[in-house]
C-alpha positions in Angstrom: -12.8 16.2 -6.7 -12.0 16.0 -3.0 -11.4 12.7 -1.5 -10.4 11.1 1.8 -7.7 8.5 1.8 -7.9 6.1 4.7 -4.8 4.2 5.7 -5.3 1.1 7.9 -2.2 0.6 10.0 0.3 2.9 11.7 3.4 0.8 11.2 6.4 1.8 9.0 4.4 1.6 5.7 1.3 3.3 7.1 3.2 6.2 8.5 5.3 6.5 5.4 2.3 6.7 3.1 0.5 9.1 5.5 3.5 11.4 5.4 3.8 11.3 1.6 0.1 11.7 0.8 -0.3 14.5 3.4 2.7 16.3 1.8 1.0 15.9 -1.6 -2.1 17.7 -0.3 -4.4 14.7 0.2 -6.8 14.5 3.1 -5.6 11.5 5.1 -7.0 9.5 8.0 -5.4 6.6 9.7 -7.3 3.7 11.3 -5.9 1.6 14.1 -7.5 -0.8 16.6 -6.1 1.2 19.6 -5.9 4.9 19.1 -4.4 5.6 22.6 -1.3 3.6 21.6 -0.5 6.1 18.7 -1.9 9.5 19.9 1.4 10.9 21.0 3.2 9.7 17.9 0.7 11.3 15.6 0.6 14.5 17.6 4.3 14.8 17.2 4.8 13.6 13.6 1.5 14.0 11.7 -0.7 16.5 13.6 -2.9 17.2 10.6 -3.9 13.5 10.1 -7.0 12.3 11.9 -6.5 9.1 13.9 -9.6 7.0 14.0 -10.6 3.5 14.9 -10.4 0.9 12.1 -14.2 0.8 11.4 -14.5 4.6 11.4 -11.6 4.9 9.1 -13.1 2.5 6.6 -16.4 4.5 6.7 -14.5 7.8 6.2 -12.4 6.7 3.3 -13.0 6.9 -0.5 -9.8 5.0 -1.0 -8.6 2.6 1.7 -4.9 1.5 1.8 -4.2 -1.7 3.7 -0.8 -1.1 5.4 -1.2 -4.0 7.9 0.3 -7.4 8.2 -0.9 -9.8 5.5 -2.4 -11.9 8.3 -4.9 -9.1 9.1 -6.5 -9.0 5.7 -9.2 -11.6 6.5 -10.3 -9.7 9.6 -10.5 -6.4 7.7 -12.3 -7.9 4.7 -15.0 -9.4 7.1 -15.7 -5.9 8.6 -18.1 -5.2 5.7 -20.5 -7.7 4.0 -20.5 -5.4 1.0 -17.7 -2.9 0.3 -19.9 -1.0 -2.1 -17.2 -0.4 -4.8 -14.7 1.2 -2.4 -11.2 1.0 -3.6 -9.0 -1.2 -1.5 -5.3 -0.8 -2.1 -3.4 -3.9 -1.0 0.1 -2.7 0.1 0.8 -6.0 1.9 3.0 -9.0 1.1 2.4 -12.6 2.3 5.8 -12.9 3.9 6.9 -16.2 5.4 8.5 -16.2 8.9 12.0 -14.7 9.1 11.6 -13.1 5.6 12.4 -16.4 4.2 10.1 -16.0 1.2 6.4 -15.8 0.5 3.6 -18.0 1.8 1.7 -17.7 -1.5 2.8 -17.4 -5.1 2.9 -18.6 -8.7 -0.7 -19.7 -9.0 -2.3 -17.1 -6.7 -1.5 -14.0 -4.7 -2.3 -12.2 -1.5 -4.2 -9.5 -3.5 -6.4 -12.1 -5.2 -7.1 -13.7 -1.9 -8.2 -10.3 -0.5 -10.4 -9.7 -3.5 -12.2 -13.1 -3.0 -12.8 -12.1 0.7 -13.9 -8.5 0.3 -17.2 -8.6 -1.5 -17.9 -5.6 -3.6 -14.5 -4.0 -3.2 -12.3 -2.9 -6.1 -9.0 -4.3 -5.1 -5.7 -2.8 -6.5 -2.2 -3.9 -5.7 0.3 -1.1 -5.1 2.9 0.3 -2.7 4.2 -3.2 -1.8 7.3 -3.4 -3.9 9.7 -1.0 -2.1 10.6 0.0 1.5 8.8 2.4 3.8 11.7 4.9 3.5 11.0 5.2 -0.3 7.3 5.5 0.2 7.9 8.4 2.6 10.4 10.1 0.3 10.7 8.9 -3.3 13.3 11.5 -4.3 16.5 10.2 -5.9 19.1 12.2 -7.8 19.5 9.6 -10.5 15.8 9.0 -11.5 12.3 8.3 -10.4 11.5 5.0 -8.6 9.3 2.5 -10.3 5.8 1.6 -8.9 3.9 -1.2 -10.6 0.1 -1.1 -10.0 -2.3 -3.9 -11.0 -6.1 -4.5 -10.7 -9.1 -5.7 -12.5 -11.1 -2.4 -12.4 -9.5 0.0 -14.8 -10.9 3.2 -13.2 -9.7 2.1 -9.7 -6.3 1.2 -11.0 -5.9 4.6 -12.8 -7.0 6.3 -9.6 -4.3 4.5 -7.6 -1.7 5.2 -10.3 -2.5 8.9 -9.9 -1.9 8.7 -6.2 1.5 7.0 -6.8 2.4 9.6 -9.3 1.5 12.4 -6.9 4.0 11.1 -4.3 6.8 10.9 -6.8 6.7 7.4 -8.4 6.8 6.3 -12.0 3.5 4.5 -11.8 3.2 1.7 -14.3 0.1 -0.3 -15.3 1.0 -3.9 -14.6 -2.3 -5.4 -15.8 -4.9 -7.4 -14.1 -5.0 -8.3 -10.4 -3.4 -11.6 -11.3 -0.2 -9.7 -11.9 0.1 -9.5 -8.1 1.6 -13.0 -8.5 4.6 -11.2 -9.9 4.6 -8.0 -7.8 4.7 -9.8 -4.5 7.8 -11.8 -5.5 9.3 -8.6 -6.9 8.9 -7.1 -3.4 11.0 -10.0 -2.1 13.7 -9.0 -4.5 13.9 -5.6 -2.8 13.7 -7.1 0.7 16.4 -9.7 -0.2 18.8 -7.1 -1.5 18.1 -4.6 1.3 18.3 -7.0 4.2 19.9 -10.3 3.3 22.5 -8.9 0.9 23.3 -5.8 2.9 22.4 -3.1 0.4 20.5 -1.2 3.1 17.1 0.5 2.6 18.2 3.6 0.7 17.8 2.3 -2.8 14.9 1.9 -5.3 14.3 0.3 -8.6 13.6 2.5 -11.7 12.4 1.8 -15.2 14.4 2.6 -18.4 12.6 2.6 -21.7 13.9 3.3 -25.2 11.8 5.7 -27.3 
């Protein structure tokens, strides 16, 4: 079945996912508030990807990936009074200023907050636990990077896991959306090692499992 994947945001994560999903053969559109700001960049880097306004990208997408700052989620959720069962993939993390930690955690998560705001949406947490470089190119000689995915709608979660698998990840069902309380801090582990501890951005976590 053909589908259109809408990515909201053209920052590092949005561009990385657009690159990977286009390479995998998916039809991708990217939604931004100001298309003029990004026209030259898309013409040079992703000429096959349609660049739309945010509202038009939401309308066009069967699956909508939120690759925006966490602070923008409320504004995006309010753009529809009813999301009519669209899959919203939350790729954000509620980062505190200066990457000093998370502004939410333990008893709730950014993904659960989004689900409460986006009436009728099927919210799935994914693509938040590693850096943009790995989202753009998941290939490593020593193994396959791990991508946990969680959500309360089983069909939506499986759909997003299939997307993650197509772009080269070991997609793992992490349970209900409440598991985002663990996945968002897990993202901080990657950020802490990459930036604070000087490991750089060219590494990924993988999963080892005995038979």
